[in-house]
C-alpha positions in Angstrom: 31.6 10.9 -73.6 29.5 12.4 -70.9 28.3 15.9 -71.1 29.9 16.8 -67.9 33.4 16.3 -69.4 33.0 19.2 -71.8 31.7 21.4 -69.0 34.5 20.3 -66.5 37.1 21.1 -69.2 35.8 24.6 -69.4 35.7 24.9 -65.6 39.2 23.6 -65.1 40.7 25.8 -67.7 39.0 29.0 -66.6 41.7 30.0 -64.1 44.5 29.5 -66.5 42.5 31.3 -69.3 42.0 34.4 -67.1 45.6 34.4 -65.9 46.8 34.0 -69.6 44.7 37.1 -70.4 46.3 39.0 -67.6 49.8 38.2 -69.0 48.8 38.9 -72.6 47.3 42.3 -71.8 49.7 43.0 -69.0 46.8 43.8 -66.8 47.4 43.1 -63.2 45.0 45.6 -61.7 42.6 45.0 -58.8 39.7 44.1 -61.0 41.7 41.5 -62.9 43.0 39.9 -59.8 39.5 39.9 -58.1 38.0 38.4 -61.2 40.7 35.7 -61.4 40.1 34.8 -57.7 36.3 34.6 -58.0 35.8 32.9 -61.4 38.9 30.8 -61.3 38.2 29.5 -57.8 34.5 28.8 -58.9 35.9 26.6 -61.6 38.0 24.5 -59.3 35.1 24.3 -56.8 32.8 23.0 -59.6 35.3 20.2 -60.3 35.3 19.3 -56.6 31.5 19.4 -56.6 31.3 17.1 -59.6 33.6 14.6 -57.7 31.8 14.7 -54.4 28.2 15.2 -55.5 27.8 15.1 -59.3 24.6 16.4 -61.0 22.7 13.6 -62.7 21.7 15.6 -65.7 25.3 16.1 -66.8 25.9 12.3 -66.6 24.2 11.6 -69.8 26.3 10.5 -72.8 26.7 12.8 -75.8 28.4 12.5 -79.2 31.7 14.1 -79.9 30.2 16.9 -82.0 27.6 17.6 -79.1 30.4 17.7 -76.6 32.3 20.2 -78.8 29.1 22.3 -78.9 28.7 22.2 -75.2 32.3 23.2 -74.6 32.0 26.2 -77.0 28.7 27.2 -75.5 30.0 27.4 -71.9 33.1 29.2 -73.2 30.7 32.1 -73.8 31.3 32.8 -70.0 34.9 33.7 -70.9 33.8 36.8 -72.8 33.3 38.6 -69.5 37.0 38.2 -68.3 38.2 39.1 -71.9 36.2 42.3 -71.8 37.4 43.2 -68.3 41.0 42.5 -68.9 41.5 43.6 -72.5 39.8 46.9 -71.9 41.9 47.7 -68.8 38.7 48.8 -67.0 39.2 49.0 -63.2 35.8 48.6 -61.4 35.3 51.0 -58.5 35.8 49.5 -55.0 32.1 49.6 -53.9 31.2 47.6 -57.0 34.0 45.1 -56.2 32.6 44.7 -52.8 29.1 44.1 -53.9 30.2 41.6 -56.6 32.3 39.7 -54.0 29.4 39.5 -51.6 26.9 38.5 -54.3 29.4 35.7 -55.5 29.8 34.4 -52.0 26.1 34.3 -51.5 25.7 32.6 -54.9 28.3 29.9 -54.2 26.6 29.2 -50.9 23.2 28.7 -52.4 24.4 26.8 -55.5 26.7 24.3 -53.7 24.8 23.8 -50.4 21.5 23.2 -52.1 23.1 20.8 -54.6 24.6 18.9 -51.7 21.2 18.7 -49.9 19.6 17.4 -53.2 22.3 14.8 -53.9 22.5 13.3 -50.5 18.8 13.4 -49.9 17.9 11.6 -53.1 20.9 9.1 -52.6 19.2 7.7 -49.5 15.6 8.6 -49.9 13.9 9.1 -53.2 11.0 11.5 -53.4 9.9 15.2 -53.4 12.3 17.4 -51.4 10.3 20.2 -49.7 12.6 21.3 -46.8 15.8 23.2 -46.2 17.0 25.1 -49.2 14.0 23.9 -51.2 11.3 24.8 -48.7 10.5 28.2 -50.3 12.3 27.9 -53.6 12.2 24.9 -56.1 15.5 25.8 -57.8 17.8 27.4 -55.2 20.8 26.0 -57.1 20.0 27.9 -60.2 19.3 31.1 -58.2 22.8 30.7 -56.7 24.4 30.1 -60.2 22.6 33.3 -61.4 24.0 35.3 -58.6 27.5 33.9 -59.3 27.5 35.0 -62.9 25.8 38.3 -62.2 28.7 39.1 -60.0 31.1 38.3 -62.8 29.2 40.4 -65.2 29.1 43.4 -62.8 32.9 43.5 -62.6 33.1 44.0 -66.4 30.8 47.0 -66.4 29.6 45.9 -69.9 26.2 44.8 -71.2 27.4 41.8 -73.2 28.0 39.4 -70.3 24.6 40.3 -68.9 23.1 39.5 -72.3 24.9 36.1 -72.4 23.7 35.3 -68.9 20.1 36.2 -69.9 20.5 33.8 -72.8 21.5 31.0 -70.6 18.7 31.8 -68.1 16.0 31.8 -71.0 17.4 28.9 -73.1 18.9 26.5 -70.4 18.0 27.4 -66.8 14.2 28.1 -67.2 13.5 25.0 -69.6 15.4 22.8 -67.1 13.3 24.2 -64.2 10.0 23.7 -66.1 11.1 20.2 -67.0 11.8 19.5 -63.4 8.4 20.8 -62.4 6.8 18.6 -64.9 8.7 15.5 -63.5 7.8 16.4 -59.9 4.1 16.8 -60.8 3.8 13.2 -60.5 3.7 13.4 -56.7 0.4 14.2 -55.2 2.0 16.6 -52.8 3.5 18.7 -55.6 0.5 21.1 -56.1 0.6 22.1 -52.5 4.4 22.5 -52.5 4.2 24.5 -55.8 1.8 27.0 -54.2 4.2 27.7 -51.3 7.4 27.8 -53.2 8.8 30.0 -56.1 10.1 28.6 -59.3 13.4 30.7 -59.0 12.8 33.2 -56.2 11.7 32.1 -52.8 8.3 32.9 -51.5 9.3 34.4 -48.2 6.1 36.0 -47.0 4.0 32.9 -46.2 2.8 31.2 -43.2 5.6 29.1 -41.5 6.1 25.7 -43.0 4.8 23.1 -40.6 6.9 20.1 -39.6 4.6 17.9 -41.5 4.9 20.0 -44.6 8.7 20.2 -44.2 9.0 16.4 -44.3 10.6 14.9 -47.4 7.9 12.8 -49.2 9.1 9.3 -50.0 
């Protein structure tokens, strides 16, 4: 089976898992409802994203034991709602507002940049150096980090932050470095690398010229 099937199963079940926790612990407070709306909706949006513009790296085939491992691994993200709902903690309204804003910003960066990447490469192979990738080489990962940081903030607990840090260090960063290694085959990559950040955008640079913005075929 494809690696994405294990991930999609987690994403599709997230809403129902969180809702189940709310019934089990009889926690229908503001924090629980907000978390359900944010994380549950993100899971459904992920499935829609996979249908409209799938990520090629998750299209690879894996064995059944590997798919089970992937499913269990991504299920670590369910620890955050478990902590929030089982503890009965109600996050303060200013924190809720910040988490919602960060989540929206993260979804925008993650999905919009993935859309640009998918449809650009579908019709024109090469180095993408414009739009969401003009100043940052991994805008999609930055958006995903924002999303899960927002979830962790709502729990007001250190463990979800530690789990996110584990994913960043063991999955996100290795994938970003692997991508850089692959893109280094393009002669224009060194110049692009100097004016773009690996994860965070380099904002304080000279404006990108139209020639530099052009996607290299």
